[in-house]
N, C-alpha and C positions, 0 to 999 in steps of 0.2 A: 504494500500500500504506500503510495506517495504521500509524504507529509506536506501539507499546505500551510503557509504562514497565515496567521490570523490578522486580518486587515481591520484597522480602526482609524478614526479621526475624521478630518474634514477634507472631502474630495470634491472640488468644483466640477460641475458638468459644463465643460468649456464650450462657449459659442464658436462657431466656425466663422472666421473673419473673411469677408469678401470685399473685393474692390468694387467700385461703383458700376462696373459693367457686369457684375455677378460672378466674376472668376475668383477662384480661390487665391487669397492673399497670403503668400508665403511669409512676407515680411511682417504683416500685421499679426499673423498667427504666432510667429516667433517672439514678437514683442509681448504679446499677452502671456505666452508660456513663461518667459523670463520674469515677468511681473508676479505671476502666481507663485513661482518657485521662490522668488525673493521674499515673498510674504510668509512662507513657511507652511503651505498646505501639505497634506500627507499623501497626496496622489493627484492624478489628473484623469478625467473621464472625457474622451472625445467622441463625437458623433452620437450624442444622446438627443433628447428633445430640444435642448438649448442649442445643440449643434446642427439643427435642421436636417437631421439624417434622412428623413422621409422624402426630402426634396432633391436628393442627389441620386445619380445613377450609380450602379454597382462600381463602375470604373472610377468615378469621382470619389466615392467613399474609400476605395483602396488607395487612391492618391493622397487623400487627406490623412489617412491613417499612417501611411509611409512617411510623409513629411513630419508629422507630429512625433512619431516614434524616433525617427532619426535625429531630430533636433533636441528632443528631451534627453536622449543619449544616456539613459540609465540614471539620470539625476533624481528621478522620482518613479514610483510605480505608475504605469500607464495602463488604463483600461480603455478598450475600444468598443463602442456600440456596434453590434453586428446583427441585431434583430431585423427580421424581414417578414413579409407575409408568406413567403415560401420557405420550406425547410431547406431546399437545395441552395438557395441564395444565402441563407443564414450560415449553412455549413461552409460555403465558399468564402464568405467574409470572415468567419471564425478561423478557418484554416489560414487565410491570408494574414490575419492579425497575429496568430501564433508564429507563423514563419518570419514575420517582421520583428518579433521580439517583444510583443505586448506582455505585460504582467498577466493579463487575463482579459476576458470579454464581458460585456454587459448585454444581456439579451432580453428584450421586451417580447411579450407574446404576440402572435399574429393578431391583427385587427381586421375589422370589417366583418369577416365571417366568424360567428360564434362557434367554438369548437366544443365537442364533448370532452369530458375529463380524460378519457382514454386517448382521444386524438391529440389533445394538448400534451399529455404525458409522452406520447410517441414522438411528438415534435421535438421536445427537449431531449428525450432519450437518444434520438438519432444524432443530434448535435454532440451530445456528451460522449457518445460512443465513437464518433468520427474523429474528434479532435481532443487530445488530452491537454486541456488548458483550463485554468481556473475560470469558473463562470459565475457571475453575479446575476441573479434574476432581477428583472425590472418590472415592478408591479405598478401600473398606472391605469386602473380600470376606468377612470373618467374619460380617457382617450382611446383605450383599446376596446372598451365595452365588455371586458371579461376580467374578473378578479382572480388572482392567484391566492387561493385560500391557505391558511396555515396548515391544514390537513394535507393539501396537495403538495405544498413545499416540503413538508416533513417526509412525505413518501418519496419525493424525488431526492432529497438530501440523504435519506437513509440508504438509497441504492447506489448513488453516484458520489464518489469522494471528491470529484472536481466541481461539485456545486458548493461554492464557498460562502455565498451570502445573497442578500437581496436588498434592492433599493425599494423602499416602501413609500411610493408617492400616493398616499391615501389620506383623505381628510377625516380620519377616524382613529383616535388614539387607541381604542380598544383593539382594533385590528393589528396595530403595531405591537401592542402588549401581548396579544395571543401569538403572534408570529415569533416573538422573542421566547416566550415560555414553551411553546410546543416544539419549535424546531431545535432550539438549544438543548432540549431534553433528549433529542435524538442525536444531535451533533453539537457538542458544547462550543466548538470553535467556529461555528457558523456566525457570520457577521450580519447584523441587521442595521441598515442605515435608513434614516428618514429622508424623504425627498422634499418635504415642505419645511422651510426654515424654522417656523415657530414650534415644531415638534422636536427640535434637538434636545432641549432639556428633559422633557418627559421621556424621550427615547432612552437617553442615558440613565435616567432615574429608574427605568424599568429593566435595565440590564443590557440595553442596546449598545451600539458601537460607534455611532457618529452620524454624519449627515453627508449626503450627496445632493447639495442644494445650491440653487443658482446664486444666492447672495454671497457665496464664497468667492465669486468672481469679482464683486465690486465692494464687498464689506468683509473681507477675510478676517480683519482684526476682531470683528464681533463674534463670528463663528468660532474661530480659533481660540479667542479669549474665553468664551464660555466653556469650550471643551477642556481647556487647560485648567480653568478655575474649578470646574466640577471635579477633575481628578485630584486637585489640591484641597478639595473640600472648603474652598473659600466662598461661603454661602452669600455674604453681602455682594461680592463681585458677580457671582452667578445670577443673583436676583437683578442686579442693575443691567447686566448684559442681556438677560432674557427680556427685560422690560423694553429695551431698545430693539431687539430682534423682532418682537411681535408687531412692530410698526411696518416691517418690510413687506409682508404679504399683500398689502394694498397696491404695491407696485405691479403685481401681476394682473390687476384688474384695470389698469390704465388702457389696455388694448388687448384684442384677441386677433391672432395669437400673441403671446406675451414676449416673443423673441426680441422684437425691436426695443422693448423696455429694458431688457437685460443688457443689450449692447449699448444703449444710450446711458445706462447706469454705469457701465464700465468706463465709458468716455467721461462722464461727469465726475467719476472718482479719480480721474487723472491719468488714465492709460489712453494715449492718443491713437486709437484704432478706428478704422472705418466701421460705421454702424449700418452699412447696407444689408438689407435682408431680401431674400428671394420672395417673389410673388407666390402666394397671394397675401403676404403680410402688407399692411397698410403703411403709408408714409408717416414719418414723425412730424409733429407740428408744435407750435408754441404752447397751445393749451396742455398738451401732454407733457411738455418740458416743465411747465409750472407745477403740475401735479407731482412729477418726479422729484423736483427740488423740495417740495413740501414734505414728501416722505423722507428724503435724506435729512432734512432739518429735524423732523420728529425723532428719527432714529439716531441722530447725532453722528451722521456719516459726513466726513469732510468732503467738500466739493472743490474741484479745480477747474478754472476756466481754461479751455483749450481752443 
């Protein structure tokens, strides 16, 4: 049996930086990677929801993964999103990520078609049996239309040693708590990360392992600070940082999809990257900028004019 490291901490789901013509910006991506590493995050996750993965072709996803892995060059663990609506494409992308040296992959379940539990289990089993690489499940039922239940994840984790964790992007604390209690009973080193910023503290308090949340891109000092303060049992600091973090989710309601808000927040926080997003995302405007600055002010996030 291959022993897998237990992953914990704050891992930003990194946006894909694009030039104004929609092409992948190597220079912008490298700038953001350097900024995140300098801030002390515990890993990087590329081609997730914030990375606009569903809007790229298979070849584009492979190019982005290659550039990000090569530039990070082992400075941090790197996770690549390889989920797709087809099992064959997911295996192709997972194999590619493993060959390029990824720490592991993050795999969202297929969307549009609702699958029976057996079909869903077979989908993940095919991936896990095809490529021996650590795999973090990605549960985002609001967008996929299908939940990965604690019972389902426990069954998968019990059978496959390379199922190492889950990103729980669920707006239900009881779901996260049950995931922690049920799956860790089967696999104690299984990592449970919350996907929504405001659930970092309750996830840690319930025995979880950290967050893979978008605010780590533009407010890493808050997320990393809370994680560190919790480990040190500095309760006054935990309380203060949590109070500021719970202001952040309003940012995701500025627009749908919320990807432009994340990129604009990174720019407002002082990283001078292009904020271009692929259609059908809408254009940024002055009203949205005002709302974003108000949220930054309430959360105590410093802004930088660029």
